[in-house]
N, C-alpha and C positions, 0 to 999 in steps of 0.2 A: 492330657485328655485326648482320647481318640474319637474322631467324628464317625458316626455310622455312615456307610456308603451304600449306594445303589437303592436309595429310596426315591421313588418318583412322586412328584407333586400331583395332587388330585384336585378336582373341582371342589369336592367337599372340604378339603383342607383349606383352600383359599377362601371359600365361602364363609368360613368361620373367622377370617381375619378382618379386622376393621379397615386396615390399610392394605389394599390389593397390589401395591407396588412391589417390584422385584428388581434386583441388580444382577446382571450377567457377570459371572466370575471366572468363566473359562471359555476358550474358543470352542465352538460347536464341533462335534465329530459325528460321523455316520457309522452306525453299527447294524449288523444283520440280526433280525429277529424272526421268529415264527410268523408267517403271514396269517393273520387272524381272518382274512377274507377267504382262506382255504384251509379250514381247520381239519379237514379230512386228509390233507396232504402234509405229513410230518416233515417232508423235505422242502416244502415251499418256504422261501425266505423273502423278507422284505427289508430294504434298507431304510432306516429311520434316523432322523437327526436327534442328537442328544445334546442338551445344553445344561451345564451346571449353573444354578441360580441361587441367590440368597433372597429369601422372603423377608417381609417387613418385621417378622418376629425373630429374625436371626437364623432361621433354619436354612441349611444348605441342602438342596435337593436337585435331583435330575429332572429336567423338563423335556418332554417329547412334544415339540410343537406340531400342530396339524398344518396342512398346506396353507390354510387361510392365515394362520399366525406367522408362518415362515414368510409369506408375502408381505405381511405387515412389518415384520422385523427387517426384511431387506429394504423396504421402502423407507424405514426410519434410519437404518444404520449402514446400508450398503450390503454388498454380497460377500465381502471379506469378513468372515466371522471373527478373525483375530482382532478386528477393529470394534467388535461388539463388547469386548471386555470392559467392565466398569460402567457400561451404559445402563440406564434405568428405563423401565417401562412399567406398564400397569396391566393387570388382568381384568377381563370382564368375564362373566359366567352366563352361559345359556343352558337351559334344560333341553337336551336332545335325546332322540332315540338312538341308543347304541346297542346293536345286536339284540333288539327287542326289549331293552330295559331303558327306562328314563334315567339319564345321568346328568350331573352338572359338568358341562364341558368348558374347558378353559380356552379363551381366545385372548390374544394380545390386543389391547385397546389401541385404536388408530389415533 
C-alpha cells in the first residue's frame, strides 16, 4: 500500500477528531515556501518548519507549526528535533482571523 504524501493537517480535520493527540514520526525540516505575507511578490520566500505527524485516527500528515506551537514543542521536547521523534502531544484549536477569513487554527497544547 502506498501512503499519500504532502497532505497538510488542518484545523478542520483535527476538529473532527475525538482524540486530538498526535505522535511526531520524523525529525522536523525547514523548507522554503511562497511568503503569503507578500502575495504580490512571486519571488518572496519564507522558511517554514515541517513535521510529519500521525494523528489519533492513524493518518500521517505534514504539520506546519506556527511560532507559538514551535515554542511549545521546544519547551516540551528541547531544540533538537531528532529527539522529538515518537513524542506525543495534543492539539487545541482556536478560531482566528487568517487573511480576512475565520479559520480553525491549530496550536500545540501546553
